[in-house]
N, C-alpha and C positions, 0 to 999 in steps of 0.2 A: 539025482533031483528025490526027495522021496514022497512019491506020487502018491500020500494023503493029503495032499499041499496044492494038488495041478490044479482040483475045481474051485477053490480061495484064489488061487492065481485070476487064471481063467472070470469068476466074476466080478474082480476087482477091475482088473483090464480093461470091460464091457464096461466103466463106465470108466463118464470123464469130467466129473469138476473132480480135479486132486488139489490137496496145496501137501505143497513140500514143506518141511520141518526143517526149518536149519539153515537155511540157503546161506550162502555166505562169501560174504564183500572179499573173499581169501582166493579165489580164481577158482584153478579145476577139487573145486572140492564136489565131494558124490551128490550130492543136490544138488547145485548147481548144474551137474552132465546128468540129471538124471529129468531137471524140469525143463533144458532143451529138450531131450530128448525125447517126453511125453509131448511138448508144446510143437514140437519140428512133426509130429504122428496125429495132427488135428486132437493132441487132448485140450479140455483148458488146466489152466494149469496154476496155482496160485504161492508166492514164495512166504514163507513167514520167518523175521528174520528181527525180533525184535529190539535187536539196537539199532536198525536203517528205517528211515524211509522206503530206499531206493535201492541200488543197490547197481551200478550202470545206470538198464536203460528198464531192467527189471523195475517193478514197483513191488514194495514188498510189507506185508499184515505185521505186526505182532503177536500177533498169539493169533487164530481160528478166529476167537468167536468174532474178530473186528474182521474179517472179512468179508462183506456182502452180498456178494453172490452166494451161492445156493454149493451146497460139497459135501461131494457122494466118499470124500474117500480119498487116507492122507497116507501119504510117504515120513519116515522118520530115520532123517539124517539128524540128530538129537547127536550131545552127549550121553555115551550110557545113562549116565548120577542123570539127565532127563524128561527118557522118555516115560519115566511111571508116570510123570506130573502130565509130560506130549497127550498119553494113551488118556488119562482124565479133560483133558481143555477137550481129546474130540471127542469122548463120548458127552461130555458136555453137552458137545456145538450137531450132536447125534447125528455126528462120522459111524457110523454102524462098519466099518474095515480098512485097515491098515496093514501099512504092510513096513514091518520094522528093517531099516541095511544092516546089511554085513555086509562090510568084503572084506579080506586077504585075511582081517581079522573081525572084532567083535565086532567091530562098528555101532549100532544102539540099542543093542536090543542088551536089555535086562532083564532077569527072570523073573521081581517085583512085576515094571511093564506087563513081562507078561500071564503074569500070575491077574492082575487089579484088569486085565479086557479081561481075559475066561468070568469074574464076577463080575461085568456090570455089562459084557452078552459082547464081547464086543469084537468082531473075527480080527482074527490076527495070522499074518504071512510071517515068524519069527523068525530070518534070515534072507539072506540075496537079493539080489535087486533086479529091480523091475525090468533092466536093461536085456540083463537077458532073455527077453521073451516079446519087447514092444522091437522089432525091426535086429536084435542083432549086434549086434561087430563079432566079428572073430576073436576076440579077447570076451568077451561076457560069451558068445557062445559056449565055448570052453571049461567055465566057469559053472554055467545050467550044467553040461556035464557031469563038473568036479563036487560041488555044490549040494552035500547034503543040509538038511529042513532038523530041525531034533522032530523027535515026534509028540 
């Protein structure tokens, strides 16, 4: 793990109200797993899915602007092509810390989204997964050892 991002990760995980963009009706998708991990560890989480009012028992918001409670941070699990707009939406909402999820592939990472975040002064964790740090299971603990984030 690139140690440059460890202070950002620590700061991110100290926040309590986190939007999860890309919550899916398709089951065990990264957003759903991250939502559950954070919720089960005491975070207030908000599922964002523009195509559903709810997925099973989880209420969903169409965008970060529609979440009625305060939101301090966001995890992007959107398709990479949607990440740039998601960063813009988060910044417009006042969200100043964003984690762009990547898994075994590029995930939500997009160079344009990273550039826009820097331009807007938003702190970005450009890869990896919060599940590597919040009571990680064996798989995510190993990913944390193997994953390198871009400089």
